[in-house]
C-alpha positions as CSV (number, residue, x, y, z in Angstrom):
1,M,92.4,90.3,110.3
2,I,90.8,92.2,113.1
3,L,92.7,92.3,116.4
4,V,90.5,92.9,119.5
5,H,92.4,94.0,122.6
6,G,90.6,93.9,126.0
7,I,89.5,91.5,128.6
8,K,87.2,88.5,128.1
9,N,84.7,89.4,130.8
10,C,84.2,93.1,129.7
11,D,80.7,93.8,128.4
12,S,81.9,96.1,125.7
13,V,84.5,93.5,124.5
14,K,81.7,90.9,124.5
15,K,79.5,93.2,122.3
16,A,82.4,93.7,119.9
17,L,83.0,90.0,119.6
18,R,79.3,89.3,119.1
19,F,79.3,91.9,116.3
20,F,82.2,90.2,114.5
21,K,80.8,86.7,115.0
22,T,77.3,87.8,113.8
23,H,78.8,89.3,110.6
24,N,81.3,86.4,110.0
25,I,84.3,88.8,110.3
26,P,87.5,86.9,111.4
27,F,89.1,88.3,114.5
28,Q,91.5,87.4,117.2
29,L,91.1,88.4,120.8
30,R,94.0,89.4,122.9
31,D,93.2,89.5,126.7
32,F,95.3,92.1,128.5
33,R,95.4,89.9,131.6
34,E,97.1,87.1,129.6
35,S,99.1,89.2,127.2
36,P,99.6,92.9,128.3
37,A,100.0,95.6,125.8
38,D,103.5,97.2,125.8
39,C,104.3,100.9,125.8
40,E,105.1,100.9,122.1
41,E,101.6,99.7,121.2
42,I,99.9,102.0,123.7
43,A,101.9,105.0,122.2
44,R,100.6,104.0,118.8
45,W,97.0,103.8,120.0
46,L,97.4,107.2,121.8
47,E,98.6,108.8,118.6
48,T,95.4,107.6,116.8
49,A,92.8,107.8,119.6
50,G,94.2,110.4,122.0
51,P,94.8,110.1,125.7
52,G,91.3,111.3,126.6
53,T,89.7,108.5,124.6
54,L,92.1,105.7,125.6
55,L,92.0,106.3,129.4
56,N,88.9,104.6,130.9
57,R,87.9,107.0,133.7
58,H,85.0,104.7,134.6
59,S,87.0,101.6,135.3
60,K,87.5,100.1,138.7
61,A,91.2,100.4,138.2
62,Y,90.9,104.2,137.7
63,R,88.6,104.7,140.6
64,A,91.1,102.9,142.8
65,I,93.7,105.5,142.2
66,A,93.9,108.2,144.9
67,Q,92.4,111.5,143.6
68,N,95.7,113.4,143.9
69,Q,97.5,110.6,141.9
70,K,95.2,110.4,138.9
71,P,97.1,110.9,135.7
72,Q,96.5,114.4,134.2
73,T,99.1,115.1,131.5
74,D,99.5,113.1,128.3
75,K,102.8,111.7,129.6
76,E,101.2,110.7,133.0
77,I,98.3,109.0,131.1
78,R,100.7,107.1,128.8
79,D,102.8,105.9,131.8
80,A,99.7,104.9,133.8
81,L,98.3,102.9,130.8
82,C,101.7,101.2,130.4
83,R,101.8,100.2,134.1
84,N,98.2,99.0,134.2
85,N,96.4,97.9,131.0
86,L,93.1,97.7,132.9
87,L,93.0,101.5,132.7
88,I,92.6,101.2,128.9
89,K,89.1,101.8,127.6
90,R,87.9,98.6,125.9
91,P,87.9,97.2,123.4
92,V,90.7,98.6,121.3
93,V,90.2,97.2,117.8
94,E,92.9,97.3,115.2
95,K,92.4,96.5,111.5
96,S,95.2,95.2,109.4
97,D,95.6,98.8,107.9
98,K,96.4,99.9,111.5
99,T,93.0,101.7,111.9
100,V,92.3,101.9,115.6
101,T,88.9,102.2,117.3
102,V,88.3,102.4,121.0
103,G,85.1,101.3,122.7
104,F,82.1,99.7,121.1
105,D,79.9,101.7,118.8
106,E,77.8,99.5,116.5
107,T,77.2,102.3,114.0
108,L,80.9,103.0,113.7
109,Y,81.6,99.2,113.5
110,K,79.2,98.9,110.6
111,E,80.8,101.7,108.8
112,L,84.4,100.5,109.3
113,F,84.0,96.7,109.2
114,L,81.1,95.9,106.8
């Protein structure tokens, strides 16, 4: 089973869901607004993807942070992601084998999921 983490109205999440539907790949969507990710999950994603990949520096939530308070270190990034899941780049997609991808990349999705 594929688990897609994100928010329903995110364009990248919509693209990922469309990909899975088009290819008849079963998935489950977890909306961060309804069911936030906990720090343990985020730590696991950070191990796989890295803080630079998981932190969405283009999000409204990130832009709202004062310049002198933006997370810099790995620990600061982890803590910020734990406090506010809307800082996480979307979608975060997990396969049953615990493979994690961040963001939507159709070429990568074809390689990993087809």
